[in-house]
C-alpha positions in Angstrom: -152.8 9.9 -90.9 -156.5 2.3 -94.9 -156.2 1.5 -91.1 -152.4 1.5 -91.2 -152.7 5.2 -91.0 -154.0 4.8 -87.4 -150.6 3.4 -86.4 -148.4 4.9 -89.0 -145.1 6.3 -87.8 -144.2 9.9 -87.9 -140.9 9.6 -89.6 -140.2 12.1 -92.4 -139.5 9.4 -94.9 -142.7 7.5 -94.3 -145.4 9.9 -93.2 -145.5 13.5 -92.1 -144.5 14.1 -88.5 -147.4 15.1 -86.2 -146.0 18.5 -85.5 -144.8 19.2 -89.0 -148.4 20.5 -89.0 -147.5 23.0 -86.3 -146.3 25.6 -88.7 -147.2 29.0 -90.0 -148.8 28.4 -93.4 -147.5 31.7 -94.6 -143.9 30.6 -93.8 -144.2 27.5 -96.1 -146.2 29.1 -98.9 -145.0 32.7 -99.1 -141.3 32.0 -99.0 -140.0 31.8 -102.5 -136.3 31.9 -101.4 -134.1 32.9 -104.2 -136.8 32.5 -106.8 -138.4 35.8 -106.1 -138.2 38.2 -109.0 -137.7 41.9 -108.4 -137.4 44.8 -110.7 -133.6 44.9 -110.2 -133.2 41.2 -111.1 -133.1 39.8 -114.5 -133.4 36.2 -115.8 -133.0 34.4 -119.1 -136.3 33.3 -120.7 -135.4 29.7 -120.0 -134.7 30.4 -116.3 -138.0 32.3 -116.0 -140.1 29.4 -117.5 -138.3 26.8 -115.3 -138.8 29.0 -112.3 -142.6 29.2 -112.8 -142.8 25.4 -113.4 -140.9 24.7 -110.2 -143.0 27.0 -108.1 -146.1 25.4 -109.4 -144.7 21.9 -108.7 -143.7 23.0 -105.1 -147.2 24.3 -104.5 -148.9 21.1 -105.6 -146.5 19.0 -103.5 -147.2 21.1 -100.4 -151.0 21.3 -101.0 -152.0 18.4 -103.2 -155.7 18.7 -102.7 -158.2 21.3 -103.8 -159.3 23.6 -100.9 -162.4 25.3 -102.2 -165.0 23.2 -100.4 -165.6 22.7 -96.7 -166.2 19.1 -95.7 -168.9 20.1 -93.3 -171.7 19.5 -95.8 -170.6 15.8 -96.0 -171.4 15.1 -92.4 -169.3 12.9 -90.0 -166.2 11.6 -91.7 -162.9 10.1 -90.8 -160.7 12.9 -92.1 -157.5 14.9 -91.5 -158.0 17.7 -89.0 -156.2 20.8 -87.9 -156.4 22.7 -84.6 -156.0 26.5 -84.9 -153.9 27.9 -82.0 -154.4 31.4 -83.3 -158.2 31.2 -82.9 -158.1 29.0 -79.8 -154.8 29.6 -78.0 -153.4 26.6 -76.2 -152.3 28.9 -73.3 -155.8 29.1 -72.0 -156.5 27.2 -68.7 -158.0 23.7 -69.4 -161.3 24.7 -67.9 -161.8 27.7 -70.3 -160.3 26.1 -73.4 -162.7 25.2 -76.2 -161.3 22.6 -78.6 -162.1 22.8 -82.3 -161.0 21.1 -85.4 -161.1 22.3 -89.0 -160.9 20.3 -92.2 -158.1 20.5 -94.8 -159.8 23.0 -97.0 -160.6 25.4 -94.1 -157.1 25.1 -92.7 -155.9 26.8 -95.9 -158.7 29.0 -97.1 -159.9 30.2 -93.7 -156.9 29.8 -91.4 -154.0 29.9 -93.9 -152.2 32.7 -92.0 -152.7 31.1 -88.5 -150.7 28.8 -86.4 -152.0 25.3 -87.0 -151.5 21.9 -85.4 -151.9 19.0 -87.8 -153.8 16.2 -86.0 -154.0 13.7 -88.9 -157.0 11.3 -89.0 -159.9 11.5 -86.5 -163.1 9.5 -87.1 -166.7 10.6 -87.2 -165.8 14.3 -87.2 -167.6 17.3 -88.7 -165.6 20.5 -89.4 -166.0 23.1 -86.7 -165.1 26.1 -88.9 -167.9 28.7 -88.9 -169.3 27.4 -85.6 -169.4 28.8 -82.1 -166.3 26.8 -81.2 -164.3 29.4 -83.1 -164.5 33.2 -82.7 -166.8 35.1 -85.1 -163.7 37.0 -86.3 -162.7 33.8 -88.1 -165.7 32.8 -90.3 -165.8 29.9 -92.7 -165.2 31.6 -96.1 -166.1 28.5 -98.0 -169.7 28.1 -97.0 -172.7 30.4 -97.6 -174.5 32.0 -94.7 -178.1 30.6 -94.9 -179.5 34.0 -93.8 -177.8 36.1 -96.4 -176.7 33.6 -99.1 -173.3 35.1 -99.1 -169.9 33.4 -98.6 -168.8 33.6 -95.0 -170.6 32.1 -92.0 -169.9 32.1 -88.3 -171.6 31.3 -85.0 -173.4 28.2 -86.2 -174.1 25.4 -83.9 -171.3 22.8 -83.9 -171.9 19.1 -84.4 -173.0 17.6 -81.2 -171.3 14.2 -81.6 -167.7 15.5 -82.3 -165.2 14.1 -79.8 -162.1 15.8 -78.6 -159.0 15.0 -76.7 -155.8 16.8 -75.6 -154.4 16.8 -79.2 -156.6 19.8 -80.0 -154.6 21.8 -77.5 -151.3 20.7 -78.9 -150.7 18.0 -76.2 -149.9 14.5 -77.1 -149.2 11.1 -75.6 -149.6 9.8 -72.1 -147.0 12.4 -71.0 -149.3 15.2 -72.3 -146.2 16.9 -73.8 -146.6 19.8 -76.2 -145.2 19.0 -79.6 -142.3 21.1 -81.0 -141.4 20.1 -84.5 -138.0 21.7 -84.2 -137.1 19.6 -81.1 -139.0 16.4 -81.5 -137.0 13.3 -82.7 -137.9 9.7 -83.2 -141.2 8.0 -84.0 -144.7 8.5 -82.7 -147.5 6.0 -83.1 -151.2 6.7 -83.3 -153.5 4.5 -81.3 -156.4 2.9 -83.2 -158.6 4.3 -80.5 -161.4 2.5 -78.8 -163.7 4.9 -77.0 -163.3 8.5 -76.1 -161.6 10.3 -73.2 -164.9 10.2 -71.5 -165.1 6.4 -71.6 -161.5 5.9 -70.5 -159.9 5.7 -74.0 -157.3 8.0 -75.5 -159.3 9.3 -78.5 -156.8 8.2 -81.2 -153.9 9.9 -79.4 -150.3 9.8 -80.7 -147.7 8.1 -78.4 -144.0 8.1 -77.8 -142.7 4.5 -77.7 -141.1 5.0 -74.3 -144.3 6.3 -72.8 -146.2 3.2 -74.1 -143.9 1.1 -71.8 -143.7 3.6 -69.0 -140.1 4.9 -69.5 -139.1 8.5 -69.0 -138.6 10.5 -72.3 -134.8 10.7 -71.8 -134.3 7.0 -70.9 -131.9 6.3 -73.8 -129.5 9.1 -72.7 -128.4 6.9 -69.7 -127.2 4.3 -72.2 -125.1 6.7 -74.3 -121.4 6.2 -74.2 -119.2 9.1 -73.0 -118.4 11.4 -75.8 -121.4 10.5 -77.9 -123.2 13.8 -78.1 -124.9 13.4 -81.4 -128.2 15.2 -80.7 -129.5 14.6 -84.3 -129.4 10.8 -83.9 -132.8 9.1 -83.8 -133.5 7.6 -80.3 -133.8 3.8 -80.2 -136.9 1.9 -79.5 -137.1 0.9 -75.8 -136.3 -2.7 -74.7 -139.1 -5.2 -75.4 -140.8 -2.8 -77.9 -141.7 -4.6 -81.2 -140.0 -3.7 -84.5 -142.1 -1.4 -86.7 -142.5 -4.1 -89.4 -144.0 -6.6 -86.9 -147.3 -4.8 -86.5 -149.9 -2.8 -88.4 -151.4 -0.7 -85.6 -151.7 -0.8 -81.9 -154.1 -0.2 -79.0 -152.8 1.8 -76.0 -153.1 0.5 -72.4 -155.9 3.1 -71.8 -158.1 1.7 -74.6 -157.3 -1.9 -73.5 -158.2 -1.2 -69.9 -161.5 0.4 -71.0 -162.2 -2.8 -73.1 -160.9 -5.6 -71.0 -162.5 -8.3 -73.2 -159.6 -7.7 -75.6 -157.0 -9.0 -73.1 -157.7 -12.6 -74.0 -156.4 -12.0 -77.6 -152.9 -11.0 -76.5 -150.3 -13.4 -78.0 -152.9 -15.3 -80.2 -153.1 -15.3 -84.0 -153.1 -11.8 -85.3 -151.9 -10.2 -82.1 -148.4 -9.8 -80.5 -147.8 -10.6 -76.9 -148.7 -7.9 -74.4 -146.4 -4.9 -74.0 -146.7 -4.0 -70.4 -146.9 -0.5 -69.0 -144.3 -0.2 -66.3 -145.6 2.9 -64.6 -142.3 4.7 -64.9 -140.5 2.2 -62.6 -138.9 0.2 -65.3 -135.1 -0.2 -64.7 -133.0 0.5 -67.8 -130.8 -2.6 -68.2 -127.1 -2.2 -68.5 -125.3 -3.5 -71.6 -125.6 -7.2 -71.9 -128.0 -7.5 -69.0 -131.6 -8.5 -69.5 -134.5 -7.7 -67.1 -137.3 -9.7 -65.7 -139.7 -7.3 -67.3 -138.3 -8.1 -70.8 -139.0 -11.8 -70.1 -142.5 -11.0 -69.0 -143.1 -9.1 -72.2 -142.7 -12.2 -74.3 -144.3 -15.2 -72.5 -145.6 -16.7 -75.7 -142.2 -16.7 -77.3 -140.6 -18.6 -74.4 -143.4 -21.2 -74.5 -143.1 -21.7 -78.2 -139.3 -22.1 -77.9 -139.7 -24.8 -75.2 -142.2 -26.7 -77.4 -139.9 -26.5 -80.3 -137.0 -27.7 -78.2 -139.0 -30.6 -77.0 -139.9 -31.7 -80.5 -136.3 -31.5 -81.6 -135.2 -33.6 -78.6 -137.8 -36.3 -79.6 -136.4 -36.4 -83.1 -132.9 -36.9 -81.8 -133.8 -39.8 -79.5 -132.2 -43.1 -80.5 -134.5 -45.9 -81.7 -134.2 -47.9 -78.5 -135.7 -45.0 -76.5 -138.7 -44.6 -78.8 -142.0 -46.3 -78.0 -142.2 -49.8 -79.5 -145.0 -51.0 -81.7 -147.8 -53.0 -80.1 -146.4 -56.6 -79.7 -149.9 -58.2 -80.1 -150.4 -56.5 -83.4 -147.0 -57.7 -84.6 -147.8 -61.3 -83.6 -151.1 -61.4 -85.4 -151.1 -59.5 -88.8 -154.9 -60.0 -89.2 -155.5 -58.2 -86.0 -153.3 -55.4 -87.3 -155.5 -55.1 -90.4 -158.6 -54.9 -88.3 -157.0 -52.3 -86.1 -156.2 -50.1 -89.1 -159.8 -50.3 -90.2 -161.1 -48.9 -86.9 -161.6 -45.1 -87.3 -159.5 -43.1 -84.9 -161.5 -40.8 -82.7 -161.1 -37.2 -83.9 -160.5 -34.4 -81.4 -163.4 -32.2 -80.8 -163.2 -29.0 -82.9 -164.0 -25.7 -81.2 -167.2 -24.2 -82.5 -166.1 -20.6 -81.8 -162.9 -18.7 -81.9 -163.2 -17.7 -78.2 -163.0 -21.4 -77.3 -159.4 -21.4 -78.5 -158.4 -18.3 -76.5 -156.4 -18.6 -73.3 -158.7 -18.9 -70.3 -156.5 -16.8 -68.1 -155.9 -13.2 -69.2 -152.7 -11.2 -68.6 -152.9 -9.0 -65.6 -151.8 -5.4 -65.3 -152.1 -2.6 -67.8 -150.6 -3.3 -71.2 -150.8 -2.2 -74.9 -151.7 -4.6 -77.6 -150.0 -4.5 -81.0 -152.0 -5.8 -83.9 -150.8 -7.6 -87.1 -152.2 -6.8 -90.5 -154.8 -9.6 -90.5 -155.9 -9.1 -86.9 -159.6 -8.5 -88.0 -159.8 -12.1 -89.3 -159.2 -13.5 -85.8 -161.9 -11.9 -83.8 -164.7 -14.1 -82.6 -168.1 -13.2 -84.0 -170.3 -15.6 -82.2 -173.5 -14.3 -80.5 -171.7 -14.1 -77.2 -168.7 -12.1 -78.4 -170.2 -10.0 -81.2 -171.9 -7.3 -79.0 -168.4 -6.2 -77.8 -167.1 -6.1 -81.3 -170.0 -4.5 -83.0 -169.6 -1.1 -81.3 -166.1 -0.7 -82.7 -166.3 -0.4 -86.5 -162.5 0.0 -86.8 -162.1 -3.5 -85.4 -164.5 -5.1 -87.8 -163.4 -3.5 -91.1 -160.7 -1.3 -92.5 -161.5 2.4 -92.4 -161.2 4.9 -95.2 -160.0 8.4 -94.6 -161.7 11.1 -96.6 -159.4 13.1 -99.0 -160.6 16.1 -101.0 -160.2 16.0 -104.8 -156.7 16.4 -106.1 -156.0 19.9 -107.3 -153.8 18.6 -110.1 -155.6 18.1 -113.4 -156.2 14.5 -114.4 -154.3 13.5 -117.5 -157.3 11.5 -118.7 -159.6 14.5 -118.4 -158.4 17.2 -120.7 -160.8 19.7 -119.3 -159.1 19.5 -115.9 -159.8 17.1 -113.0 -159.3 19.7 -110.3 -161.9 22.0 -108.9 -162.5 25.6 -109.6 -159.8 27.9 -108.3 -157.1 25.3 -108.5 -154.5 24.2 -111.1 -152.3 26.4 -113.3 -153.4 29.3 -115.4 -153.2 27.1 -118.5 -155.5 24.5 -116.8 -158.0 27.2 -115.9 -157.9 28.6 -119.4 -158.6 25.2 -121.0 -161.5 24.7 -118.6 -162.9 28.1 -119.4 -162.7 27.3 -123.2 -164.6 24.1 -122.7 -167.6 26.0 -121.2 -167.5 28.9 -123.6 -169.7 29.6 -126.7 -168.0 27.9 -129.7 -167.6 31.2 -131.7 -166.1 33.1 -128.8 -163.8 30.2 -127.9 -162.5 30.1 -131.5 -161.9 33.9 -131.5 -160.3 33.7 -128.1 -158.0 30.9 -129.2 -156.9 32.9 -132.3 -156.1 36.0 -130.1 -154.2 33.8 -127.7 -152.2 32.2 -130.5 -151.4 35.7 -132.0 -150.2 37.0 -128.6 -148.2 33.7 -128.0 -146.4 34.1 -131.3 -145.6 37.7 -130.6 -144.1 36.9 -127.1 -142.1 33.9 -128.6 -140.8 36.3 -131.3 -139.7 38.7 -128.6 -138.1 36.1 -126.4 -136.3 34.2 -129.2 -133.2 36.4 -129.5 -132.7 36.4 -125.7 -133.1 32.6 -125.5 -130.7 32.0 -128.4 -128.0 34.3 -127.1 -128.5 33.5 -123.4 -128.9 37.2 -122.7 -130.9 38.1 -119.6 -134.4 39.5 -120.0 -134.7 42.5 -117.8 -137.9 44.0 -116.4 -137.3 47.1 -118.5 -137.1 45.0 -121.6 -140.5 43.5 -120.9 -142.0 46.9 -120.0 -140.7 48.3 -123.3 -142.0 45.4 -125.3 -145.6 45.6 -123.9 -145.5 49.4 -124.3 -144.9 48.9 -128.0 -147.8 46.4 -128.2 -150.1 48.9 -126.5 -148.9 51.7 -128.8 -147.5 54.0 -126.2 -145.8 57.0 -127.9 -142.7 56.8 -125.8 -142.0 53.4 -127.1 -143.5 53.6 -130.6 -140.5 54.8 -132.6 -139.2 53.6 -136.0 -135.6 52.5 -136.7 -134.6 56.1 -137.5 -135.7 57.3 -134.0 -138.7 59.1 -135.3 -141.9 59.0 -133.4 -144.6 56.7 -134.6 -147.3 58.1 -132.4 -150.5 59.4 -134.0 -152.6 62.3 -133.1 -155.5 60.2 -132.0 -154.3 59.6 -128.5 -151.8 57.6 -126.5 -153.1 54.2 -127.5 -154.0 52.5 -130.8 -156.2 49.6 -131.2 -154.6 46.3 -131.9 -155.0 44.8 -135.4 -156.9 41.8 -134.1 -155.5 38.6 -135.5 
C-alpha cells in the first residue's frame, strides 16, 4: 500500500501516490479521449480492432482486480481502503464527521461516480459499505439484504473494532494537511503503525519526510539558488534523513513515544540510529555548514568511526611500540608449552538479546527506521515478549488482501476471473463451458457462421485500407436481417418478399 508496503514510497514510478486515489472514477474510466467512435467518424477495420484491444488493456491496467464481491464477508483484513468524500464530505466539522472506509470492490461498484480518497493498506478492517457509517442513499450493491434477499443493503451495524484516523477525512501526516494530487510533490512514507490514535499512535498514517524531522513543508525553498524556479522538481530529502534504500519501513515518533520499550533498539542490529523530531525549531544549514542536530542524528556512526580509526592506528604502530611477548615464556620453552595448554577463559555470552542492547535509551521524540531483517533482532525472552506479542506486524510480515484478478488466467481456459469481468470473448467461453453440450455445439456453429460473414464483409476494406463507416455497417446488418430497403440484387431490383419486412436466417 509484504510489510514493505507499510513504508513504501508514493513515487509514481514505484507505487501509486496516496492522493492519486483522490480522483473522480468517472474521469479516469469514462474518458476515451480520441478513441470514441461517433456516427460521423469512420475507421479502418484494423484500427477498430486495435482500438478495442487497447481500451480493454487500459481498463485492466486501471482496475486489475474483479469488483463483484464485497470483502465484508471475509471479516477483518489488512486491505486497501477508500474513503468516500461524496457520502461523507470532509468539510464537516470534526465533531460531526463520521469516518468510513470501503473496500476495493465497493469503491468501484457502489461509489464509482463519487470522489474517493485512496488510503492504501489498513489492518484488521471490515468494509463499511452498507452500514450506518454511510448514508442509506448509498447502499452496498454487492451484498444481499438479509431481510429481502435482494442485492442492495444499507443501515447495517458497522464492525465495532474498526479503527480510524485523520486519513479518512483526507488529512495526512503530522501536519494534518489535505492531500491534493495536482499539487503534491515528493515522497510520502507510511508508518508501520503501533497502536491507534486513541492509544497515542498514528494509525498507519502517511508522512512527509520534512514533517518526520520537524521541518516546515517549504524548508527546501530557502536553499534554492536565485533564478531556480523549477516547480516540477522533486524536493530533496531533509538533512539527516536516511536514503530510501537504507530502510524497509519506519515507525513515527508518535508510535515510538507510545511504545518506549522500542527506544533501546535504536542504532542496533536491524535498526538505524534515531531520527529526532525537532519540533519545528531545526535550523536549515547553509551550504557547506553542518549542524549539531545532524551530528546528534548519527551517534552510532561517529562511535564506529572512532573504533575503526583506533584499530587502524594500532596496525600502523611500529614493532617497538607493540607489547612484547612474556619474557619468562621466552626463557623457558616448556613453560610456554604448558601455558598454551591452559584453556583461555571465554567471555560470558548473553543469554537474551536485550542483554546486548544499550542500557541508556535516547531521549527526546524520534522516529525509528527499520531494516529488512529487523524482526530477527527483537528479543523474545519471557521478559520482553509481552511487549512484542501485542504487535503482530513486528513479529511477522503481513499480507495485504487482494481480490482475484479480473484478467483470465492463461492456465485456465475457462477464465480465471470472476463473473462480470473479462472481455466478451472470455465471458462467451465461460458460458460455453457451463452450457449443455448440444446447445454449445449449435451456438459455436452459429458463431462461426456469423464470424465468417463479418470477416467476408471486412476483408475488402482491410485489403484496400478503405475506412469502414457507420452507414456501411448499418447497411450490411440490414442485409443480414433481410430489410427490404437493403435487400436488392445487382440490377437494383427489390429482393423483398411479401411475407413481411424480415426473413429468417438460413441457420448454418
